[in-house]
C-alpha positions, 0 to 999 in steps of 0.5 A, spaced: 500 500 500 502 506 497 504 511 503 501 518 503 507 523 504 503 529 505 499 527 511 502 532 515 499 537 511 492 536 514 486 532 513 478 534 513 472 534 510 472 535 502 469 542 500 463 542 498 461 536 503 460 530 500 457 523 503 459 516 500 453 512 499 457 506 499 461 507 505 456 511 509 462 516 511 464 523 510 468 524 504 475 527 506 480 531 503 488 531 505 494 534 503 495 540 497 487 539 496 485 540 503 489 547 503 485 549 496 479 547 499 481 551 506 482 557 502 476 557 498 472 556 505 476 562 508 474 566 502 467 565 502 466 565 510 463 572 513 466 574 519 462 572 525 459 566 521 462 561 525 459 561 532 465 557 535 470 562 531 467 569 530 473 572 527 474 567 522 473 569 515 474 574 509 467 579 508 468 579 501 461 579 500 460 586 503 464 589 497 459 586 492 456 593 490 462 597 491 465 601 485 470 597 481 477 601 482 484 600 484 482 602 491 477 596 491 482 591 488 488 593 493 483 592 499 480 586 496 488 583 496 489 586 503 483 582 506 485 576 503 492 576 505 490 578 512 485 572 512 490 567 510 496 570 514 491 569 520 487 562 518 491 558 514 498 557 517 500 552 512 502 557 506 506 563 505 502 568 500 507 570 494 503 574 490 495 576 489 493 578 482 486 581 481 484 579 474 479 584 471 478 581 464 470 580 466 469 586 470 463 589 466 460 582 467 461 584 475 467 578 476 474 579 478 478 573 478 483 573 484 489 569 483 493 567 489 500 564 489 503 561 495 508 556 497 506 550 502 511 551 508 512 544 509 514 542 502 516 548 499 512 547 493 509 552 489 501 552 488 496 557 486 488 558 487 484 562 482 478 564 486 472 568 483 469 574 486 463 576 483 456 578 484 451 573 487 446 569 483 439 573 483 442 580 484 441 586 480 446 591 479 
């Protein structure tokens, strides 16, 4: 049986949560995939939403109807960097790039480039920040 050399990176529920009908268990993720899923959860959680950890989150949704300018892009980048600094200790952020190719459709793509501390492995995550379903602008 092959040994997982990245088990020290953590293990948790897959995001979005899934349940296996075959084994009647929660589907888990581990290693680098768990880090990506953890970042997605962090960026889509409002501060105060978690009862047992009320400071956890990023509050990006509060910026949905804010004019899209350089100030907003800088603020989004700072919010993300700060949230990751406090709540994802397994990585070091090397850069956050805001891609505004689809800004007329109300979407920003946030590319987070990071290094996994324990393995010195470079990775990135592209997180879509956009106006939600059913909202009018």
